[in-house]
C-alpha positions in Angstrom: 150.1 63.3 134.6 148.9 66.0 132.3 145.2 66.8 132.1 143.2 66.3 128.9 143.0 69.1 126.3 139.5 70.6 126.6 139.2 70.7 122.9 139.1 66.9 122.8 136.0 67.0 124.9 134.3 70.1 123.5 134.7 69.3 119.8 132.9 65.9 119.9 130.1 67.4 122.0 129.7 70.3 119.5 129.6 67.8 116.5 127.1 65.7 118.3 124.9 68.7 119.0 125.1 69.6 115.3 124.1 66.1 114.3 121.1 66.2 116.7 120.0 69.6 115.3 120.3 68.4 111.7 118.2 65.3 112.5 115.5 67.4 114.3 115.3 69.8 111.3 115.1 66.9 108.8 112.3 65.2 110.8 110.5 68.6 111.1 110.9 69.1 107.3 109.4 65.7 106.6 106.5 66.3 109.0 105.7 69.7 107.3 105.8 68.2 103.8 103.4 65.5 104.9 101.0 68.0 106.5 100.8 70.1 103.4 100.4 67.2 101.1 97.4 66.0 103.1 95.6 69.4 102.6 93.1 69.8 99.8 93.6 72.7 97.3 90.8 74.8 98.7 92.3 74.4 102.2 95.7 75.4 100.9 94.3 78.5 99.1 92.4 79.6 102.2 95.4 79.2 104.5 97.7 81.0 102.1 95.3 83.9 101.6 95.0 84.3 105.3 98.8 84.7 105.4 98.9 87.1 102.5 96.0 89.3 103.4 98.0 91.5 105.9 100.4 92.2 103.1 97.7 93.3 100.7 97.8 90.3 98.3 95.8 87.2 97.4 96.7 84.0 95.5 95.1 83.0 92.2 95.3 79.2 91.6 94.6 79.2 87.9 97.7 81.1 86.9 99.8 80.5 90.1 100.3 84.2 90.7 99.7 86.8 93.4 97.4 89.7 93.0 96.9 93.0 94.9 93.6 93.2 96.9 91.2 96.0 96.4 91.2 96.6 100.2 95.0 96.4 100.5 96.7 98.5 103.2 98.7 100.3 100.5 95.5 102.2 99.6 95.8 104.4 102.7 99.3 105.7 101.7 98.8 106.9 98.1 101.9 107.5 96.0 104.8 109.9 95.5 107.7 109.8 93.1 110.2 109.1 95.9 108.9 105.6 96.2 110.2 104.7 92.8 113.6 106.4 93.5 114.2 104.3 96.7 113.0 101.1 95.2 116.4 99.8 93.9 117.6 99.8 97.5 114.6 97.7 98.5 115.2 94.9 96.0 112.8 96.3 93.4 114.3 96.9 90.0 111.8 97.9 87.4 110.8 100.1 84.5 108.2 102.6 85.4 106.2 105.1 83.4 104.3 108.0 85.2 101.7 109.7 83.1 100.2 112.9 84.4 97.0 114.5 83.2 94.5 117.2 84.4 90.8 116.4 84.7 88.0 118.1 86.6 90.2 120.6 88.5 92.8 118.0 89.7 96.0 116.5 88.5 95.8 112.7 88.0 98.5 110.2 87.7 98.4 106.9 85.9 101.6 104.8 86.3 102.6 101.4 85.3 105.6 99.2 86.2 107.3 96.0 85.1 110.4 94.2 86.5 111.8 92.3 89.4 110.4 92.6 92.9 112.7 90.5 95.2 112.3 86.9 94.0 109.1 87.9 92.0 108.7 88.9 88.4 105.7 91.2 88.0 103.9 94.2 86.8 101.6 96.9 88.2 99.3 99.7 87.1 97.8 102.3 89.4 95.7 105.5 89.3 96.0 108.4 91.7 94.8 112.0 92.1 96.2 115.1 93.7 94.1 117.5 95.8 94.3 120.2 93.1 95.8 121.2 89.8 99.6 121.0 89.9 102.2 122.8 87.8 104.3 120.4 85.7 107.4 121.2 87.9 105.5 120.2 91.0 104.1 116.9 89.9 107.2 114.8 90.8 107.2 116.2 94.3 103.5 115.9 95.1 101.8 113.2 97.1 98.9 111.6 95.2 95.9 109.8 96.8 94.1 106.7 95.7 90.8 107.3 93.9 87.4 106.5 95.4 85.5 103.4 94.3 83.2 105.3 92.0 86.1 106.5 89.9 87.9 103.1 89.6 88.8 102.2 86.0 88.9 98.8 84.5 92.5 97.6 84.2 93.8 94.8 82.0 97.4 93.5 82.2 99.2 90.9 80.1 102.8 90.4 81.1 105.2 88.6 78.7 108.8 87.5 79.1 110.0 87.2 75.5 107.2 85.2 73.7 106.0 83.5 76.9 102.9 84.9 78.5 103.3 84.9 82.3 99.8 86.0 83.1 96.7 87.9 82.0 94.5 89.7 84.5 91.4 91.9 84.2 89.9 93.8 87.2 88.3 97.1 88.2 90.9 98.5 90.6 93.0 101.4 91.9 96.2 99.4 91.8 96.3 96.2 89.9 99.5 94.2 90.5 100.4 90.6 89.6 103.5 88.7 90.6 105.1 85.3 89.6 106.8 83.9 92.7 110.2 82.3 92.2 111.0 83.8 88.8 113.8 86.1 87.8 113.7 88.7 85.0 115.6 91.8 84.0 113.1 94.6 83.2 114.2 94.9 79.6 113.2 91.3 78.9 109.6 92.0 79.9 106.8 93.4 77.8 103.6 94.7 79.4 100.4 94.9 77.3 97.9 97.1 79.2 94.5 98.7 78.8 92.5 101.2 80.8 88.7 101.7 80.5 87.2 104.9 82.0 83.6 105.7 82.6 84.1 109.1 81.1 85.3 109.7 77.5 86.5 113.2 78.6 88.8 111.6 81.1 90.2 109.2 78.4 90.9 112.2 76.2 92.9 113.8 79.0 94.9 110.6 79.5 95.6 110.6 75.8 97.1 114.1 76.1 99.1 113.0 79.1 100.6 110.1 77.1 101.6 112.5 74.3 103.3 114.7 76.9 105.1 111.7 78.3 106.6 111.0 74.9 104.3 108.4 73.4 103.5 109.0 69.7 99.9 108.4 68.5 100.8 105.1 66.8 102.0 103.6 70.1 98.5 103.4 71.6 95.0 102.5 70.5 91.7 104.0 71.6 88.4 102.2 71.1 85.4 103.7 72.7 86.3 104.5 76.4 89.2 102.0 76.3 92.9 102.9 75.7 95.5 100.2 75.0 99.3 100.3 74.7 102.3 98.1 74.9 104.9 99.0 77.5 108.4 97.8 76.5 110.9 100.7 76.4 110.2 103.5 78.9 109.9 107.1 77.7 110.7 108.8 81.0 113.9 108.8 83.2 114.3 105.5 85.1 115.5 105.1 88.8 117.4 102.0 87.9 119.3 103.8 85.2 120.1 106.7 87.5 121.4 104.2 90.1 123.1 101.5 88.1 125.4 100.1 90.8 122.6 99.9 93.4 120.3 98.3 90.8 123.0 95.7 89.9 123.6 95.0 93.5 119.9 94.5 94.2 119.6 92.1 91.2 122.6 90.1 92.6 120.9 89.9 96.0 117.6 88.9 94.3 119.3 86.0 92.5 120.8 84.8 95.8 117.5 84.9 97.6 115.8 83.2 94.6 118.4 80.4 94.7 117.8 80.0 98.5 114.1 79.9 98.0 114.3 77.2 95.3 116.6 75.1 97.5 114.5 75.4 100.6 111.2 74.7 98.9 112.5 72.0 96.6 110.0 69.4 97.8 107.3 71.3 96.0 106.7 72.8 92.5 103.9 75.3 92.9 103.9 78.6 94.8 100.9 77.5 96.8 102.7 74.6 98.4 106.1 76.4 98.6 104.8 79.4 100.5 102.7 77.3 102.9 105.8 75.2 103.6 108.0 78.2 104.0 105.7 80.0 106.3 105.9 77.1 108.7 109.5 76.1 108.2 111.2 79.5 108.0 108.5 82.2 108.8 111.1 85.1 108.8 112.2 84.2 105.3 108.5 84.0 104.2 107.9 87.6 105.4 111.1 88.8 103.6 110.3 87.3 100.2 106.8 88.8 100.1 109.0 91.9 99.3 106.8 94.7 100.7 107.6 94.8 104.4 110.4 97.3 104.0 108.4 99.4 101.7 105.6 99.4 104.2 107.9 100.6 106.9 109.3 103.4 104.7 105.8 104.6 103.9 104.8 104.7 107.5 107.9 106.8 108.3 107.1 109.1 105.3 103.5 109.6 106.5 104.6 110.6 110.0 
């Protein structure tokens, strides 16, 4: 008498194990949903900010957005132009505008960005300074440092997608960034209205000259007192995403896939506050990935060494 085919034994056991695993995951999902629903809003905000703090961000309930912290770890690493050039490979596809100007024996850099950061639509503005005056040909190769607290300007950002205002933020900062989690946008669909207020009118005049050198005509920006305002829609300087079209397209495709996964996994909730708390417990590795700065952080550490 012939023995039984092992497949007739192994396959039912395998299917049974899959069924048990699916049941465990379903029960765990229900338990996590119930746990989060029982929390008050202040408790949720506190817990989420504890999770976001190591990444340099905090959550703002009123606009359901994420903001960069003044004491973010990124402050220790400064900025160099290479960061923008490698960004399409890290899932960050944006328009950027570096504006260089000389003031008090140093070359300064004011830069602003708008675009897609992983599964986040967002914008940034940052100010940095070099150790000395730089020749124009050396500016794109230099490493810039973040400015001390006494030199921090007042930044204002208003990000729009078409006619819809995504958020409006106003803070004294060295790097003010705001992100809408779970939203997809191509950079050309976004418009960033920004303003910078300096304590020194001489510094503002130097910035005005820098904007003119970057290709902005006088009618594109407005100066009132020590405050300069402009609308960033179409960049005037060469763009990394244009120089790397295939890589940028590939990154946007990947961003769409991760966004779809994020929406499917967090479907029990509607707000980022609940979605991220749920995700941090249900799939912590995915939570770390969608914050979208871990790889950039590793790159910056290698660069510093």
